[in-house]
N, C-alpha and C positions, 0 to 999 in steps of 0.2 A: 504494500500500500504506500502511496505517495505521502511524504511528510516533510516537515520543514528542514530536517537534516539532509534529506535527499535534494531538496530544492537548493539549499546553500551549496551542497557538493556540485550540483549541476552548474550553478552560477560560477563557482571557482573554475570548473573545467572550461566553461565558455569564456571566461576572462583570459585563461591561458591560451585558448585558441585565437582570440582576438589579438593578443600580444604577438603571437606567432605570425598572424596574417599581416599585422603592421610591419613587422620586420621583413617579411617576404616582399610586401609591396614597396617598402623603402629600397630594398635591394634591386628590384626590377622596375623602379619608377621610370628610368629613361626609356626602357623598352615599352612600358605601358603607354607613355606619352607618344612614342613613335607610332604605336598602333592607333592612338587617338587621332594623330595627324592623318593617317591613312584613311580614316573614316569621316574626317571632318568635311563639311560641305564647303567650307571656305579654305582656300589654299593657305597653309601656315608653314612658316620656316621653323625648323627645330630650334634654331638659335633664339627665336622670339619666345620660346617656351622656357628658356633657362630661368627667368625670374619666377615664373609659375612653379617650376620644379623646386626652386629654392623655398618658396612659400610653403609648398606641400611638405618638404623636408622639415621646415621649421615647425609645422603643425605636429610632427611626430614627437617633439619634445614634451609638450603638455599632454598629448595623448598617452604616451608611455608613463608619464608621471601619474596621470589620473588612473590608469589601469593598475599601476603598482599600488596606489592607495586603495583602490577598489578591492584588490586582492587581500590587502591587510585588513580592510574592513570586513570582508566576508570571512576571513580567518578568525577575527574577533567574534563574529556572530556565531561561527561554528563552535567556538570555545564558550559560548553563552555569555560573552561580555558584550551586551548590547548597549546599555545605557551608561557608557563611560566617556570621560573627557577625550580620550584618544580617538574615539569614533567621531566626535564633533570636529576635532581637528582634521581628520581624514576627509570628512564631508566638505569642510571648508576648502581644503586644497583641491578636491575634485571639482567643486563649483568654480573656483578661480581658474582652473585649467580649462573648463568649458568657456569661460568668458575670454580668456587669452586666445583660445582657438578661434572663437567668433571674431575677435579683433583682427587676428592674422588673416582670416579668410576674407575680410573686407577688401584687402589688397589683391586678392585673387579674382575678384569680380571682373576686373579689367580683362582677364584672360579667358574666363569661362563664367558666363552670367549666372548659370544655375547654381554655382557654388555659393552664391549669396543666400540661397535658401538653406543650404547646409549651415552657413554661418548663423543665420537667424535661429535655426533649430538648436545649435550649440548654445546660443545666448539664452534661449528659453529654457533649455535643460539646466543651465547654470542657475537661472532664477529659481526653478523648481527645487534644485538641490539646496539652495540657500534656505528656502522655506523648510525643507525636511531637516536641515542642519539646525535651524532655530527650534523646531519641535523637539528634536533629540536633546538639544542643549537644555531646554526647559525640563525635559524628563530626567536628565541627569541631576539637575538642581532639586527636583522633587524627590528623587530617589535618595539623594544625600540628606535632604531635610527629614525624610521619613526614617532613615537609619539613625539619625540623631535622637529622634523622639522615642524610639523603642528601647 
């Protein structure tokens, strides 16, 4: 039967898969962009995509940071450490990584318009994570307060 332990385990596995996919995409990014040029409706020089490639490589830094924090967060949850200050910090870092990625992707809109939607999505995700972080932070305070009264 499906339970929360299996759900956390699946999330950890998915996190590791996404980390691996980002590494693979980063390695093959020049080839991926070359294929993009082959299918683009507008003729594009590969040299014109070097700044776009740099932007995408730059996005890997906050993405990998967020995924590492997510892995730590899920590991804490697996250890039944849910309402702790460390998780609040991890959620804060993940949300800022989303905002940084959104900001970086603003510069990529010049090269690929639809990437703007990805940037907006990251910005919205960062906002949602800030709300979740605030909820967890309040829960940590309530837990600490209740432990003092018992």
